[in-house]
Every structure is written in structure tokens, then in C-alpha cells.
C-alpha positions in Angstrom: -29.2 8.9 -11.8 -25.2 8.6 -11.6 -23.9 5.0 -12.4 -20.9 3.8 -10.2 -19.2 0.8 -11.3 -17.7 -1.4 -8.2 -14.7 -3.8 -9.2 -12.8 -5.8 -6.5 -9.8 -7.8 -7.5 -10.1 -10.3 -4.4 -6.4 -11.5 -4.8 -4.8 -8.2 -4.7 -2.4 -8.1 -1.9 -2.3 -11.5 -1.0 1.6 -11.9 -1.1 2.4 -8.8 0.9 2.6 -9.9 4.4 4.3 -13.4 3.4 7.0 -11.2 1.8 5.9 -12.5 -1.6 6.3 -8.7 -2.9 3.1 -9.0 -4.8 0.4 -11.3 -6.1 1.3 -11.8 -9.9 1.4 -14.9 -11.2 -0.7 -18.6 -10.1 2.5 -19.9 -8.5 2.8 -16.9 -6.4 -0.9 -17.3 -5.3 -0.5 -21.1 -4.5 2.5 -20.2 -2.4 0.9 -16.7 -0.6 -2.2 -19.5 0.7 0.4 -22.2 1.8 2.1 -19.7 3.7 -1.0 -18.8 5.6 -1.9 -15.4 3.9 -5.4 -14.2 4.0 -7.3 -11.7 1.3 -7.3 -8.3 2.1 -9.0 -6.2 -0.8 -12.6 -7.4 0.1 -12.1 -5.7 3.7 -10.2 -2.5 2.3 -12.8 -2.1 0.1 -15.8 -2.2 3.0 -14.0 0.6 4.7 -14.6 2.7 1.2 -17.9 1.5 0.7 -19.2 2.6 3.9 -18.7 6.2 3.1 -21.2 5.1 0.2 -24.1 4.0 2.2 -25.8 7.4 2.2 -26.2 7.1 -1.4 -27.7 3.6 -2.1 -30.9 4.8 -3.1 -29.3 8.1 -4.9 -27.0 6.0 -7.4 -26.9 2.8 -9.4 -23.9 0.8 -8.5 -22.9 -1.8 -11.1 -20.6 -4.4 -10.5 -19.1 -7.7 -11.1 -20.5 -11.3 -9.5 -18.8 -13.2 -6.7 -16.2 -11.7 -5.0 -15.3 -9.2 -7.2 -18.1 -7.1 -6.0 -21.8 -8.9 -5.6 -21.0 -10.4 -2.5 -19.6 -7.1 -0.5 -22.2 -4.7 -1.6 -25.1 -7.0 -1.2 -23.5 -8.0 2.4 -23.3 -4.1 2.9 -27.2 -3.6 2.0 -26.6 -2.4 -1.4 -28.8 -3.3 -4.4 -26.1 -4.2 -7.2 -26.9 -4.3 -10.9 -24.4 -7.4 -12.0 -22.8 -7.0 -15.4 -20.9 -10.6 -15.2 -19.7 -13.1 -13.7 -16.4 -14.0 -12.9 -13.9 -17.2 -13.3 -13.4 -19.3 -9.8 -10.3 -18.5 -9.1 -10.4 -15.1 -10.6 -7.5 -14.0 -13.0 -6.2 -10.9 -14.5 -8.8 -11.8 -17.8 -11.5 -11.6 -15.4 -10.3 -7.7 -14.1 -10.2 -6.5 -17.8 -13.9 -8.5 -18.8 -15.2 -6.3 -15.7 -14.0 -3.1 -16.4 -15.1 -3.4 -20.0 -18.5 -4.4 -18.9 -19.0 -1.9 -16.3 -18.0 0.5 -18.5 -20.3 -0.7 -21.5 -23.2 -0.9 -18.8 -22.9 3.0 -18.2 -20.7 3.3 -15.5 -19.5 6.9 -15.3 -16.7 6.4 -12.6 -15.0 3.1 -12.0 -14.3 2.5 -8.0 -11.6 -0.5 -7.8 -9.5 -2.2 -5.3 -6.6 -3.7 -6.3 -3.0 -2.8 -6.6 -0.7 -1.6 -9.8 -1.3 -5.1 -11.4 -5.0 -4.6 -10.9 -4.6 -0.9 -12.2 -2.2 -2.0 -15.3 -5.0 -4.7 -16.6 -7.9 -1.9 -16.2 -5.7 0.5 -18.3 -5.4 -2.0 -20.9 -8.6 -2.8 -20.9 -10.6 0.7 -21.0 -7.6 3.2 -21.1 -9.2 6.8 -20.6 -12.7 5.7 -21.6 -13.6 6.1 -18.2 -13.4 7.8 -15.2 -11.2 5.8 -12.5 -10.7 5.7 -8.5 -8.2 3.1 -7.0 -8.9 1.6 -3.5 -5.3 0.9 -2.6 -5.3 -2.9 -1.6 -2.2 -4.0 -3.3 1.4 -4.9 -2.1 2.9 -2.2 -4.8 1.0 0.8 -5.3 3.5 3.1 -6.9 0.6 4.7 -9.4 -1.1 8.0 -8.8 -4.7 6.5 -10.0 -5.0 5.6 -6.1 -6.5 7.1 -3.3 -4.4 7.7 0.2 -6.1 5.0 1.7 -9.9 3.4 1.6 -11.2 5.8 3.7 -10.1 8.4 1.1 -11.3 6.4 -1.9 -14.6 6.9 0.2 -14.7 10.1 0.4 -13.4 11.2 -2.8 -16.0 9.2 -4.4 -18.8 10.6 -2.0 -17.6 14.0 -3.3 -17.5 12.7 -6.8 -21.2 11.8 -6.3 -22.1 15.3 -4.9 -20.9 17.2 -7.9 -17.6 18.4 -6.4 -15.1 17.4 -8.8 -13.6 20.2 -10.8 -13.5 18.0 -14.0 -10.8 15.1 -14.5 -7.3 14.9 -14.6 -4.6 12.3 -16.2 -2.8 10.1 -13.1 0.1 7.7 -14.2 -0.5 3.8 -14.1 2.9 2.6 -12.9 3.8 -1.3 -12.5 7.4 -3.2 -12.0 8.8 -6.5 -12.6 7.7 -8.7 -9.9 10.3 -11.3 -10.7 13.2 -8.8 -10.6 11.6 -7.2 -7.3 11.9 -10.2 -5.5 15.5 -10.4 -6.6 16.1 -7.0 -5.3 15.8 -4.9 -8.1 13.0 -2.2 -8.5 12.4 -1.9 -12.5 9.1 0.4 -12.3 7.7 0.9 -15.9 5.2 3.6 -17.3 2.3 1.7 -19.0 0.2 4.4 -19.7 -2.5 7.0 -17.7 -6.2 7.0 -17.0 -8.4 9.7 -16.0 -9.3 10.7 -12.4 -11.9 13.0 -10.7 -10.3 16.2 -10.3 -10.1 16.2 -6.3 -7.8 17.5 -4.2 -6.1 16.3 -0.9 -7.4 12.6 -1.7 -5.0 11.0 -4.0 -1.7 9.7 -3.5 1.3 10.8 -5.4 3.3 8.5 -8.1 6.4 6.9 -6.2 9.2 9.0 -7.3 13.1 7.8 -7.4 15.4 9.3 -4.9 18.9 10.8 -5.8 21.4 8.8 -3.3 22.7 11.2 -0.5 25.6 8.8 0.7 27.0 11.1 3.2 23.6 11.2 4.8 22.6 7.7 4.6 26.3 6.9 6.3 25.8 9.2 9.1 22.1 8.1 9.5 23.1 4.7 9.1 25.8 5.1 11.9 23.9 6.5 14.1 21.1 3.8 14.2 23.8 0.9 14.6 25.7 2.8 17.3 22.4 2.9 19.0 21.2 -0.3 19.2 20.9 -2.1 22.4 22.4 -5.3 23.6 20.0 -8.1 23.3 17.1 -6.4 22.0 15.3 -7.2 18.3 15.8 -4.9 15.5 13.1 -5.1 12.6 14.7 -3.3 9.7 12.3 -2.5 6.9 12.9 -2.6 3.3 14.2 0.2 0.8 17.6 1.7 -0.4 17.7 4.0 3.0 17.5 1.4 5.5 19.7 -1.1 3.3 22.3 1.1 4.3 22.0 0.3 8.0 22.1 -3.0 6.9 25.5 -2.5 5.2 26.9 -0.8 8.2 26.2 -4.0 10.1 27.9 -6.0 7.3 25.4 -8.6 6.5 23.9 -9.2 3.4 20.6 -8.0 3.9 17.5 -7.9 1.9 17.1 -4.4 -0.2 12.9 -5.2 -0.5 12.5 -7.0 2.6 12.4 -7.3 6.4 15.6 -8.1 8.2 15.8 -8.9 11.7 19.1 -8.3 13.7 20.1 -8.8 17.9 23.2 -7.8 18.6 24.5 -6.7 14.9 24.0 -10.4 13.7 21.0 -11.6 11.5 18.2 -13.5 13.2 16.2 -13.6 10.2 16.4 -12.6 6.2 13.2 -11.3 4.6 10.9 -12.3 7.1 6.9 -12.8 6.8 4.3 -11.2 9.1 3.8 -14.7 10.8 7.6 -14.9 11.5 8.0 -11.4 13.1 4.8 -12.0 15.0 6.4 -15.5 16.2 9.6 -13.8 17.1 7.8 -11.3 19.3 6.3 -14.1 21.0 9.2 -15.6 22.3 11.4 -12.8 22.8 12.0 -11.6 26.1 13.7 -8.3 25.3 12.3 -5.1 23.7 11.7 -4.9 19.7 12.6 -2.0 17.4 11.2 -1.0 13.8 13.4 1.0 11.8 11.5 2.2 8.6 11.7 4.7 6.0 9.0 6.3 3.8 8.3 5.8 0.1 9.8 8.7 -2.0 7.2 11.2 -3.3 3.9 9.2 -1.5 5.4 9.6 2.2 3.6 6.2 3.2 5.2 4.9 6.0 3.0 1.8 6.7 0.8 0.1 4.3 2.8 0.1 0.9 5.4 -2.5 0.2 6.2 -3.6 4.1 2.6 -5.3 5.0 4.6 -7.7 7.0 4.4 -5.0 9.5 1.1 -5.6 10.4 -1.4 -3.5 12.9 -0.6 -6.9 15.5 3.1 -6.2 15.0 2.9 -2.5 15.3 0.8 -2.8 18.4 2.8 -5.3 20.2 6.7 -3.4 19.2 4.6 0.2 20.0 4.8 4.0 18.8 7.9 4.8 21.3 10.0 2.2 19.7 9.5 2.8 15.9 12.5 4.7 14.5 12.0 6.6 11.0 15.1 7.3 9.0 14.9 9.5 5.9 17.3 11.5 4.0 16.3 15.5 3.7 15.9 15.1 0.2 13.0 12.5 0.7 11.4 15.2 3.2 11.7 18.0 0.8 10.2 16.0 -1.9 7.0 15.9 0.3 6.6 19.6 -0.3 5.6 20.0 3.2 2.6 17.1 2.7 2.8 14.7 6.0 4.0 11.5 6.2 1.0 9.0 5.6 0.0 5.9 7.5 -2.4 2.8 5.9 -2.3 0.1 8.2 -5.7 -1.1 7.3 -6.5 -0.7 10.8 -8.1 2.9 11.4 -7.8 2.8 15.4 -3.9 2.3 14.9 -3.8 4.5 12.2 -5.1 7.1 14.3 -2.6 5.9 17.1 0.6 6.5 14.9 -0.7 9.8 13.7 1.1 13.1 15.4 5.0 14.2 14.9 7.9 11.7 15.0 11.6 12.7 14.9 13.1 11.5 11.8 16.9 10.7 11.9 18.4 12.3 8.9 21.8 12.0 9.4 24.2 11.2 12.6 22.9 12.5 15.8 20.7 14.7 13.4 16.5 14.6 13.4 14.0 16.3 12.2 10.6 16.8 14.2 7.8 15.9 10.9 3.9 14.9 11.2 2.4 11.9 10.2 -1.3 11.8 9.3 -3.7 9.1 8.3 -5.4 11.3 5.5 
């Protein structure tokens, strides 16, 4: 009987919707809760575990106590073997202790829900001594130990149970300095590697830096700005590509946050999800989202821009989403589609299909969006 370890970091992703760029540190968690942030990791793990329900009697599922796995598995009808109990509230030490305990209890695969901080803690605790598979549930997920989305994580785990994995392969564990990140500086660092099952089509790539293509970015920015309609709201997403639009407008935009403009003037800087929703409720005019994809990964929604929640995206509508990217970003995907992972499977399906991607002034590329 195979033995699968389940580990959920219950605080992962808490700071995303409220524009805190992460969830590391007790002060950030306190601030996130004060701003109305709600836990996301258990809900995302639920979508993964639904794919494993057929194997409840064939596989021994090991987990950690309470919100770190026991509660959700029991609720879903599993009979988990609990190997330890976390603190309340949980902390990084609990993630490390849980990873070690699950490995020592004989888990062959550690299926965990979290973000880059979670992956870093697990890597520190167990290194490459156990196979791992990440369920993306954090704010920033640069590491390639994560599946494309929770459904892909479940499908990959199911294939592993079925014996379809062709061995194992090494995957990078990346993390960034969140304090610098909140100040608009991305300082990513390779912290190590962990082994994942060798399964094709389910895992995301590591985030890759993009060489600046200044002429294209200037042309793209000018095209977007010249096309802005009077009186209408524009939600400008994070990233250096969209920052070129903010620079063209002459505003002191937020490199890694969502800024709102109307008639060329700033309405709100570094907006949270509740603030975006409030603007949509108050506005009498249309609203637009301008967003770029993550280099190397191709994620359009669900990585670093969780302020664009399902309700915000539905209200704005697919036809009012403008995607901008340099040709280099698209070439780096090597023909793979752009991805969406909003946490709402129906919305993800609605966002799929082909979109016009603005790559330069009056120049667009027709490119596919997929959910897995």
C-alpha cells in the first residue's frame, strides 16, 4: 500500500488579496487578518484531494493535526493517520516538523499546499530525502516544485499512485525577500532543490527573468495609454511590463501592486481586492484590467495578483481584460499556452481560449489561454 503525506500550510496566501505580497511574519499575518483576508490553502487543497477520493481505500494517507491536514481529510471522508500536532496558530517550525514526521512515518510522496516560503521550509527540513509535489496556494510561487493549479496537482498525484511516474527529477526551490518585495524590489534566490515525480504536463516552470525590450515596451505602453477611454477605470496589474504603462502616464505607480487610473490620473495605488470591488460597485462607467503574464511560467491570473479575485474578474468581464507582453516573454513559453489559476474552476474555463496580446504599438499576437 502506498503512503502519501498531506501537509497544508493554513496561513499560505493570506496576504495576497489585500496587497501584502506574501504571508511571511507574524506582523504581516496580523495585518492581513485585520484587512479582512481569508485563508485560501485548505480550499485549494480540497480541489486536489477530490481527485484522490477514489484511492481512499488503496492508499494510506498520513497527515499532521488540525488545520494542517487532519480537518480537511476527515471532512472529505478520508481516514488519515495523524503523525503530530501543530501549535495554534501554526508557524514555520510546524511546517518543518510536519515534513520530517511525515517522512519518518514512511510517506513516499509529500503533497503540500503553500507558497514559496512553505517550499523553502520543507526543503530545509527534508531536502531531497522524499518526493514532493506542491499545491499552489501562496502569493508568490516562483519554485518549480508546484503543479500548474490544484487540479493538476491532484491529477499528478493520482498518476503517481497509478505508477505512471517515470522516476524522479530535481526541481528548484526559489524564494524572495518579502520586505524588499513590498518596496518594489524583486530579489529572488535559489535556496535548493527537491525531487518531484517525473510526470509531464502537470508542473509549472520556475519563474524566469526577462531581458528588457525597451522599444517594444514603450510602443505597447503608448498604445494602451492612447486607447484609454474617458471616464473609465483601468486596473493596471503588477510587473515591469505593466509598469511601463504607469511610467507613460507619468504616475508614481507600484511596480508589484495594482494601481487604478481614470482619465490618465491615479485613483488608487497598490489596491487591495476589497478596494477594487468597492470601486466597481461605485463606478457608473466601465472598468478594464491590464495585466501581463509571469515570465517563464505563463501564469496570467493566480500568481502575485490575487487582488484580481473571481468576483472582480467576473464583474470586469473577459472582453475588458487587456493582456500585454513582449515578444520575448511569449517566445520563452516555447509554444505552451498562458495559464489561469483563479481558484474558481468555472471562471478559469470561461477565461480559456485565444486572446489578443498587445506586443507593440498597434501590434497584437493571437495567443491561447488554458487552465491546465
